[in-house]
N, C-alpha and C positions, 0 to 999 in steps of 0.2 A: 583557602576556600572555606566558606562557612559550613557547608554541608555538601554531601554527595548528591549527584543526580538521583531523582526519585527511583528511576529504574535500576540503579545499581544495587539497591536494597531489595528489589522485587525478586525473590528467589523461590516463591511458592509454586509448586507444580500446578498446571491448569488442567482441568478436566476436558478431554477431547470428545467431540461428537461427530458422527458421520451421518448426515441427513440426506435422504432422497428428496429431491425437489422436482423431479420429473422422470420420465422413462429414460433410464440410463444416465441420469444426471444427479450428481451428489456434491454436497459441500462438506469439507472437512474443516471444523471450527474448534477453537480452543479458548473460550472465555476471554476474548479480546486479543489473543495472540494472532499472528498472521494466518489467514485461511488459505486453503488450497481447494481447487475444484476438480471434478472428475467428469469427463464426457466419454461415455461408452458408445462406440460405433459398431458397425456390423462385424468388423474383423479386428479392431484394435481400440486402444484407449488413448485419450488425450488428457494430460494433466495440466491444470492452470495453476501456476505458482509452485516453486520447488522447495520451499522452506529454506532455513538458514544453513543447515548442515545435512550431509547424507544420513546421519543417525536420525534426525528429525524427519527427513523424507521417508525413511523406512516405516514410520508410523502411518503415513499416508498410504504407502504400498500395502501394508498389512490390512488396512481397511478396504482397499481396492480388491484384494484377494478374497475378501468375504463375499463379494458380489459377482466377480468375473475372473476367469483365468485367461482372458485375452491379453495379448502382449501390449505393453505401453510403447506406442510408436512416436508420440509427439509430446513435448513439454513446451507450453507457451508461457512466457514471462511478460507480465503486463508492464513492468518497468525494471530499472536496474538495481534497486536497493538490495544490499547484501542479504537481509533477512528473507528476501523473496527468491533469491537465485542461487545461492551457494550450495544448496543441496542437490542440484540438478543431476550430478553424475550418478546418484543412486538409482535413477529410474532406467538407465540404460537405453534411453530413447534415441532413435536414429536422427530425429529432427528436434532441435531446440530453436524456438522461434522468438524473435524480438523485433520491435520496430527499428528502422534505421537510426532514429533519434535515440532510442534506448541504448543501442550498441555504442553509439558515439559517446554517450554518457559513461559507459563502462570504460572506454578508452580515456576519457577526460578525468574521471573522478572515481572509478570503481574501487581502486585500492584504498584511496583515502576514505571512502564511505565505509568500507569493510572495517578499517582500523577504528574509525569513529564510532560505528554502531557497536562493535565488540566492546569498546570501553564503556559506552553508555548503558548497555543492556546485556550483560553477560549471560543471563539465563537463556536468552533466545539462541545462544550458540552452543547448546549442549552437543558434545562430541565434535567440537571445532577442529580437533586434530585430524579428523577424517576428511576435511575439505581439501581437495586437490589443488585449488587455486581459483583464480577468477573464472566465472562462467562466461563462455563465449557462445553466441548463437551459431548454429549451422546455416540458418536461413533468416534473412531480414526482409522487410517490406517497407514501402512508403505508402501511407494512406490506408490501403486495404488489401487483404489477401483472403482467399478461400481455401479451406482444406476439406477434403471429403474422406470421412472414415467409413469406407464402403459407400452406402447411399446417404449417410448422415452428413448434412452440410453444416460446416462451422465457418463463420465469418469473423475474421480478426480485423479490427478497425482502429485507426487513430481518429478520434473525434474531437480532439482539442486538448489544450494544456490544462492541467489541474494539479494533481498531486506532484507530478513532474512534467517536464516538457515532452517526455517520450511515452506517455501513458497509452495503453491499448485497452480495448474492451473486446470480449469474446461473446459472440451472439450465436445462439443455437435456434434457428427459426422454427424447427418442428416442435420445439419445447417452449417457445416464447420465453426463453431464459437467457439472462445476461450474467456474465462474470465480469465485474467492474474493476477488479483490483481496488486500490485505495481511493478511487474517485468517489465512491459511496461507502459509508460506514454505517454500522448498526450499533447504537449505544456505545460507541467508542470514539475517542478523540481522533480527529484527522491530524496526521503528521504533515505539517506544512513547511518544513524546513527547506525543501526544494520546490515549493509550490509556486503557483501563479494565481494569486488571489483574484485579480481582475478578470481572468478567463474562466475560473472554476465554475461560476454560476452558469455561463453559457454552455459549458461542457455538460453540466447536469441537465440542462434543457435538451441537449441532444440525446442523452440517455433516455429521458422521458419520451422523446419522439418515437423511439422504438416501441413504446407501449408494452414493456415487459410485464409478464404476469409473475415472474420469479426473478430474483436477483441473488446471487452469491456475492456478498460484499467483500471488501478487503479484510475487515475485522467484524466480529460479531455474528449473530445468528443469521441463517438464511432468511430471506424475505419471501414469504409465500402469499401471493395474492396482490392485486393492484393497490389495495389500501395500505398494506405494509410497505410496498415499494414506494408509493407516493410519500408516506410519512418519513421514511428513511432519507429519501432524496431531499425533502424540505428541511429536515433536521441537519443534514450535512450542509446544506446551503446556509442555514442560520449559524452553524458553528463557524464556517469560513468567514461570513460577513461580520459576525460578532468579534472575530479576532482582528480582521483587517481594519474595520472602520475606526475603532478607538486608536489604534496605532497610527493610522493615517492622520488623524486630527492632531496627535502629538507631534508627528513629523512636520506637519504644516506650520506649526507655531515654533519650530526649532527646539522642541523638547528632546530629552535624552532617551536612550534605550531603556533606562530604568523607569523613566516617566511612562514610556509606552507599556512596559511590563505592568505597572500599577493600573493603568487605564484598561488594559485588556483583562486583567484579573477582575477588576470591578464589574466589567460587563459579562464575562464568561463564567466566573465562579458560581453565581447563583443558578445558572442554567445547566452547566456541564461538569461541575466538580465531581459528580459520581460516575462519570464516563470512564471506561477502561483507558489506561495509559494517559489520562489527562495531564497529570503532573509531569510525566515524562516528556510529553510533546510541547508543553507550554513555552519553555524558554526558547526552543528552536522556532516555534511558530511566531513568537513575538519578534525575534531577531529578523526573520525573513519578512514579516509584514512591515516592519520598520524600514528595512532596506528597499522593498518594493515601493513603498510610499515615497521614498526619497529618489526614485527614478532608476533603481538598479533592477533591470529587467531579468538578466540571467542570474539565478541564485549563486551566491558565492560558494565555493567548495568548502564543505565541512571537513575538517581534519580533527584528529584527536586533540591537537594543540588549540585550534580555534574554539572547539567545544569548551575547553577549560577557561579560555580568555573571556568568552561570552558569559559564562556562568559567574565568573568572578565579578564582572561588570554589573550583573544584575544583583548579586548579593551585596556588593559594596556601594551601590548607588552611583557608580560612575556614569 
């Protein structure tokens, strides 16, 4: 292999922030690393996204304890990826919630994803020895469920395929606030390796239909105000479309994966090269876009071995 994945050399510690975005609503962010959300109800706390390890999850807990001593009762996981879910045990929550589709993806590809992500991006698994195993939900739902934290209503919804087939969003009506997971990003590349390009834009339209005033995205700073929300949604849409369309043109003329890589770089580099994790995501995004354009609807399972095969093909021009 000519060189390592970009993320394998990314070992610099990121500065974390804990930002209030509404009454009892907070976003834990870390310069493009995976975000977590905090929803404080009358009698307990809901966490959105669990981080990759219990040690990293403790950083979220420490922030929570600066603003409330209420117990953490629920952890909601917007999708199945290892960097989002493997820290769940640290919170001690009675309820761990995922969509039915997300749980099915843990069954189908959870261990492979863990192995793959750990190889690609070791820094995100600080304290990996503390992970007790795959994270399994205590509660699943299809389409929609509602949780009441005392009088505070929280709606957890599947509104369409995007980052994965099992994505959920978390809507807090009294705060006009949405936690979108990786459906929406702020100045960060979308990871599309398990994505559904043709559906993503429609799912973004459904996010917009809620008319959120605040969004805690999957990565990047919290979005405060409708202008910031609209801008991030449209930049996310542009990123997804700018990745898929060049790859689809290459696939339509029978070009190779390497041809798709070159075409996507030509389109995306001028606009997105300074985005967080751009170089990390790009090979996986191109490979998935190329597959979808050739009619492969269900993303192929990423394994540590497949990662390396794909990267060698891109480096070698195969």
